[in-house]
N, C-alpha and C positions, 0 to 999 in steps of 0.2 A: 521090532517085525513088521515088513511092510504089507498096508492091505491089498490085496491082491484088485487091482485095476486102479489103482490112487494115483497111476501117472497117465491115464488114458488120454488121449487126442482128444478136443472138444473145438468143434466147428460154432462160429458165432459171423452175423454178418449183417449190416445196416445200412439202407439206401439213405441218402440225404439228397432231396430235391432242393435245390438253392434257388432262392427267390430273391436275395438281396434284403431280408428285412433280418433282423438281429437272432445271431443264432444259426444262421442260415444263409448267407452268403456277404453279411454286411462285416467289414475289417473286423477282427477278431478274432474268437474259439467256435468252434461247432462243436456240441458234445459228440463224440461216436460211442464208445464205449465206457461205462462203469465198471470200473477193477476195486474186488473186494477182497482183502488178503494180498496174497503172493502170488504171483503166476510167472511162468516163463512163456513168452509169445514165440512161437515156433516160427509161424509167419504169419505175415500181414501184406496188403496187398489191395489196391483199389482198381477197379474195374469201371469204365464208362459208358453209362447207357444213354446217356443225352449230351449233344457240344455242351462244354463248359461255356459259357459269354460272361462277357465283362465287356464295360462302356471304359475301363481303364486297362493299366498293366496288372492286374490281380495275380498273386501268388496264393499256391496252395503249399502248406507242408503238413505232415503226419508226424505227429509224436504224440509225447506226455504234457502235461500242463505244464513240469520245471522243465523241459526240454525239448520246445517244440517241434523241431525236424529229427527225431530221435530215430524214426522209422523212415522218413521220407523227405529228403531235404526241399526248399522252397522250388517252386514250380511254376512259370507261368502258365496261369488256370485255362487262357485261350488256343494252347497247346494241346490238351486233353479234348482228343474228340470221342463220339460216339463209335465202340468197339474197340477202344483202347484200354491197355492196361496202364495202371499209375504205378509207374517205379523209376527207382533211380533217378529223383528229378527230372522225368518227363514223360508222355505217351506214349507207349510202344504196341503197335498194331497185333494182333494174332496173338503171338508169343515172347515169353520174357524171362529172363532168369530171375531168380531173386538173391538181391543184394546181399550177400554174406562174408562181406569183408568189412572190418572196422579197422580205421587208423588208430594211432595209439591218441589222437585227436579229438577224438569220438564222433567222426562222419558215422551220418547214415547207415544205418543196419536193418535188413526186414526181419531177419531171424534170429532165433536163439535169444533170445533179448530177453532177462529178469526186469519183470514190473510191479510196481507196486500202487501206482497213479493212474490218474483216469486217461484213456487215449482222447485226444482231440486234433481236429484238422484246425490251423490256424489260416486264415486268410489275411494279408497283407498289401498293402499299394494303392487296392481300390475293391469295391465291393463285385463280390461274383452275384450275379444278377438272374440266371438262368443255369439250367444240368443238371445232371443227374451220375454220382458216384456211389454205387455198391463196394463197401468197405467189408473183405474176408480177413477173418482173424483165425486161425489154429493156434490153440494154448494148451498146456497142462498146467493145473493146481498145482501149486506147491505146499500151501499152507491148508490146514482142513477149513473147509468150509469158504475156500478161495473159490471166483470164480469173475466172470468178464460176460457182460449182458449190456 
């Protein structure tokens, strides 16, 4: 028998203020969410509240430790400006459809993804030296005690 409310959707968010420091914009990974157990990510998307800046052609991707662009493919960071949603490998002003298709090649998908690993942003090509992203994630716990924080 299923517990009442066991599959309720939960919203979590995290704000990342890029500085170019380790874990905050230098090339490599930026920790976003810690995943405990198994969860179903119903939706994940970023929103920019300060233009992203880079002295080079930095890219950002959103995924997990072992699948770095699982949710959003590599995107040129300087193309993500204040007031834009970060989705489908681009910054999009005002409103955006959540990417819900996935090819058999494993292309990026922003909704209904089973996850059992931490969620990260991968910075590549150059450092991101300034800017702010808010990452929103709606998920459902699958295993007992599972969560995203």
